[in-house]
N, C-alpha and C positions, 0 to 999 in steps of 0.2 A: 940555609933556607929551611932545612929539614928541622934543625932544632928549633927555629922560629915557630914552625907549624906545630911541633910537639908541644911546645910552651903555650900556643894558642888552644890546641885541644884540651890541654890539662885545665887550662883558665875556665874554658868553657864548661868543662865537666864540673869543676868545683862550684862554679856558678849555679848551674842547674841542680846540683845537689843541695846548696845551701839556699836557695830560693825556695825549694819545698818546705824548709823550715821557716820562712818569713812570714809574717802577718800581723796584723793590729791587735789580735787577741791570742794571748799566749795561756795555754791550759797546763798547769803543772801540778807535781804533788807526788804522793807515795802511796802504794798499795801494799801494805804490810802482807808478808807471807807469800807475796807473789815472787816466785824466782824465776819462772820460765813461761813464756807465753806471748801474746800480742794484744795491745790496747788499740782500739780504734776510735776516732772522734768522727762522729756521726752528725747528720742533720738532716731534715726533710727538704726536699727540692723537686718543685713540681710533682707532688705528691709520692716521691720515691724516696726511701731511705739510702742515702750516698754516704761513703766514707770520705772525708776531707783531709784526714791526716792519719797515720799510723806509728807505732813504735814498737820494736821487738823488745821484750824484757828478757834478760839473760844473766840472773845473779843479783842485779840491783833491782829494787822496787821502786826506784824513783823513776818518773817519767816526764816528759815534755812534749806537748803538741801544739799545734799552731792553725789558725785559718785566718783569712781576710774577711772581715764582718763589716756589712754596711749598716744593718739595722739589728738591734739585740733579738736574738731567737733561741728557741729551745735547742739544745744539743744532746746528743747520748754519748757517754763513754763506755764502750761494751769491750768485754773480755773475750778475745778470739771470735770477734764478730757475732756473738750471741746477742740477738736482738729481742730475747722474750724474757727469760726471768732474771738474767744477770746483766744489767745495766744501771748507769747513774744519769739520771735526767737532770739537767741544769740550764739554766739561763745564761747563754754566753752573750758577752759585750765586749767593747775594746778595753784593752788593759790586761793585766794578769789575774788569772783566776786560778785559786790554789784548791785542789781537791785531795783530801786525805781519806782513805779507806781501808778495809782489810778484805784479803781474798776470802776469808771464810764468810763473812756477811756481805759481800760485794752487793752494792746497790741499797741495801737496807737503811743505813743511817749514816750516809757520807757526811764529812764537814766539807763544806765550800763556802769560801770566802773570796772577795773581790768583786762581785757581782750584786749591784743594788737590786736590780729585778729579782734575783735569786731570794735575796732577803725579804722581800716582800712576798714572794711565792711562798716562802717557807712558813711566813706569818698566816697566810691563808690557809695552807695545808693542815695547820695545827687546829684550825677551826672547824675545816672541812672533815678531818678525822673523826670529829666529835659527832657530826651529823651522820657519818657512814657508820658509826658505832650504834647510834640510835635507830638507824634504818635496820640495821641487822637484828636488832632486839625486837623490832616491830615485825619483822619476817617471821621471827621464832614465835612470837605470840600469836600471830596471825595463824601460823601452821598447826599451834595446838589448839586454837579455838575452832579451827575447821574441823581438825581432828575429832574435838569433843561435840562438834555440831552446835556450838553455842552462838546462836544467831545474834543475841544481844550484843556479846562481847566482840563478835565479827564486826558489827555496825560501828561500834564504839572505836574499834582499833583503825578502821578505815577513816573515820573522821579525824581521829588524832593524827594518822600517817599524812593526811592531807595538809593538816597544819604544820606538820614539820618539813613539808616539801615548800610550803610559802614561807616558813621562816628561813630556809635555805636559800631560796631564791632573792628574798629580800636581803638577806645579809651579803650575798654574793654581789648584788646590784649596788649596794652601799659601799662595799669594799672595792668594787671597780672604780666607782666614782670618786672614792676617796684618794686612790692613786691614778687618776687620769692623766698624769703628767709621765707614767712610765709604760713602757711597751707591754709589760705584764697585764696591765688593765684589760685591752682587747684579747690578749691569749686567754685570760680567765673568761671572758664573756663568751668567747668561742667555744671553750671545752668545757664550760660549767653552767651556763645558762641555758641549757636545752629545754627546761621546764618554764622559762620566763616568757611573759607575754611580749607581744611587739613593741607595746608602749615602753616596758621596762628596758628593753633593748636598745630602742631610740633614745632612751634617758641617758643611758651610759654612753652611746656613740656621741650625743651632744655634749657631753662632759669632755671628751677627749681634747688634748690640746692640738694645734694644727702639727707640731711635730710627731705627736702621736698618730694622728690620722694619715700622716704620710709614711709611716712605718709599714713594714710588712705585714704584720698582724692588723694594724690599723686598715690597711687596705682590704684585707681578707674579711674582716669584719663588716665593712662597709658592703662588699659584694654579697656576704651571707644575707644581711639585711635586705638587699635590693632583691635577692632570690626570694626571700620570704614575701615581701610585698608583692612581686609579680604572681607568685602563687595564689595569694589571696585574692587578687584582681580577677583570676580565672573563674 
């Protein structure tokens, strides 16, 4: 009887250990140069950043993490729980996602494959970085113009800067609409369209497919729009 109980206990222990590593999303890869530490797979849940899996690195730089995912959302791969400067942001979805990076430049230019939403987000970020670069140039020119008290140049820069914002909003709107059958569309709308008009936001929302409207970011985007409309009615 004792022997049977012992076997049952061992079976339960093995089941509980293995269940922790089961999931419909597998995140695996290699962090070159990482010999010792801990990698965490994290995501936002109810406005809080939580860890859904972790793996200790001791000698081998390869890793494997998992989670059960219902709707594609953004995840973070962090080193030793660092959630500020050292992290990899990626769009998680069902299947196997491979992430390769190195410990020295962790999070700067990781190679991520296996997520269609991530591919689309990468495309968006390439253009977004150009707008950011232009914005930084405007800030420097504006600083120099104000320092020189060049009122004419200040006025011209303000006009050009407003045009830059309009171009960015228009690009983001069109990009979200062009990818309205992917969860990345409402995510981009939520995180990048803070300068957009309600009309543009409504246009993006109307373009979303029923599947995307029912996703986590689709629902959040609808709630965001409802909040804006309520505030405008006051």
